[in-house]
N, C-alpha and C positions, 0 to 999 in steps of 0.2 A: 574763601574761595580763591585758589590760587590764579596768578596772572601766566597766561602762555603767550607764545608766540603762534600766530597763525599766517601761513603763506598760501597765497592763491596765484597759481600760474595757470597759463593756458593760451590759446591762440587769439587773434583780434578778435573783438566784437562779440566775444563769448558772454559778457556780462560781469567779468571780474570784479570791475571798480563798483558796479551796481551792488553785489554781493557783499563785497568788503564794507561798503559804506553802511549796509543794513546791520551786518554784524557788529562792527564798531560802535554805532549807535545804541544797539542792544546791550551790549557788554561795556560800554564806557571806555573802549580802548582807543588809542592812536591810530587813525588810519592814515596810511602812506600810499600815494600813487605813483611808484617807481617809474612808470610810463612817463608821468608828467615831467620827471627829472631829465629823462632822455630828450623829450620834447623841448623842454626850456633850453638844453645846450643846443639842440638843433636851430631853435629860434635864433639864439645868440650868434652861431655860425652864420646863418643866412642873412642877418641884419647887418654883420660885420665882413661879410665876403671872404670868410676863412675857407681857405683849402683844406679840407679834412683828408686829404690824401698826403699832406706833408706833416710828419709827426713833430717837427719843431714848432710849426705853426699851431697845431693843435695844442702841445703843452703850453705854449704861451696864452693861448686864448684862454684855456682852461683855468689859468691862474688869474684870469680876469671876471672869473664867474662865481657869483655866490647864490645859492639856492637855500631857499627855506620855504616850510609849509606854515602859514597862518590860519587860525581858525575864524571862519567867518560866521557870526552870530546869526546872521540872517538867513544863510544858506545850511547853516548847521554842519558844514564840512570845512576840512582844511583845504586852502588854495595854495599854489604855488607862487613863489616871487622869486624873480631873476633879477638880481642886483637892487632889490628894494621895489621892484615894480611888479603889480599884480598882472600876471601873464596867462591866469588860468584859462581864459576863453581864446586868447590869441594863439595857444598852443594847440588849439583843436583845428586850425585851419588846414585844409587840403594840401596847401604848399609844404607845410611842416610834416603832415602825414606821408607825403611822397618821399621824404628825405630821411626820416627818423630812424628807419632800420638801418640804413647806411651809416649814419653817425653812431647808432647804438651798438655797431658790429666793431667799432675801434676800440683796441684794447686800452688805451689810456683813458678814454672816454669812460668805459665799464669800471676801470680800476677807481676813476674818480668818483663815481656814482655810489659804488659798492661799499667804499669806505665812508661815505656819509650815512648809508642806510644801516649798516652794522651799528654805528654810533647810536642811531635812534632806537635800535633795538636791545641795547644794553639792559634797561630796567624792565623789559618785557611788556605785557598788556598792549602788544601792537599788532596791526593786521597790515600787510604789505602785499600787493599784487604786482605782477608782471611777468617776466619770461623765464627767470632764472633765479627767484626768490628762495625756492625750496631746495635747490641744487646747489647753488653758487653762496648767495647772501646769508641765508640760516639753514644750512644742512641738517642742524639738530633741532630744528623747530618741532614743537610738540604735536602740530596739527597741519598737514600739509594738502591742500586741495589742488586737484589740477582740472582745470574746466575745458569743456569741447561742446561742439555744436556742429551739426550739418553745414556744409558750406553756403547752400542756399539760404538757410536761415540766418546765418550770420551775415550774409550780404545783405539781406532784406532789413535786418535791425541796423546796421550801419548806413544804409540809405536813407531810412527815415530820419536818423540822427542828423545827418548832414544837410539833408534836404531843408530842414527847417531854417538853417544859416545860409544855405545855397540853392536856392530853388532851380539854377540851372546846371546842376550836377545830375548826372544821368548813373543808372544803376550799373553800366557796364563800366564805367570808370570806378566806381566802388568795387565791383569785383576783380577787376585787374590790379587795383591797389592792394586788396586783400591777400590776393594770390601771390604778389610780389613780396608783400611782408612776410607771408607766410613761409616762402622759400628763403629768404635771407634770414629770417629768425632761427628758422631750424638748421640751416647750412653754415652760418657763419663759424669760424674757428674758436672764437672766444665766447665761452659761456652759450651755447645754442640752447633754443627752445627745446626742452625734452621733460617728461614726466620723471619726478624723481621716484626711486624704486618703492619708496614708503608712503607715495601719495596717494590720496584717493581720489579716483575719476569721479567727475559729476558732468554727466552729459546732459545739458539742460534744452536739448531741441524740443521736447514736447513737453516741458515744464513752465509753469507760470513763476514769476519773481517770488511770489510768495511760497510755492512749493519747493522751490531750491533753497529758500532761507530756511524754511522748517526743516529740511533735510541736512543742511549744513549746521545748524544749532542742535541738531542731535548729535554729530559728531563733536560738536564743541562741548556739550554737557558730558560726554563719555571722558573727555580729556580732563576738564577742570573739577569734575566732582570727585 
């Protein structure tokens, strides 16, 4: 059975990571959360008070950043390390979420991340989710999925996820953050979020996780058989 590259792009809180992890586990593929890479860079910038409007400062900061994914046998997923520190959970903080779209829009940052992402896919057998994976990182991927869902549903999903970590957060804050990220992601000059021409759209507004997994697996089987 041949190995392929699977890309999953789409809007925030559409369940991209959930589906990617399910497929990776079923297929025995490497799962790479590209968004985690941008979040880790954002965390580094915030911690070190980097002025990301200054190209020289950004370039210098990126030279001090080392990112890698390490498989966690307990969680059964790969977790991101920033300069040898596991920051998988720190990068999910709302403070990072509020700034990650701004940082991810920087040309130098995207070039830094894309170069690493492409290296990870040289042997195929990889699933990567993000915003520009099917359009920029792996434009020749065998299977491209573009995920979407109604805004109200996405907001509710994200709120439930964040509420467990921060009971003080409001659904209005989450809604505003998603709208802001959607706008920045789809309007940035470098690698904006858009559906690849050959991507299959998956609207999971009314689908359960199991239903969307079965649908995606049907598409995978068509590509690898």
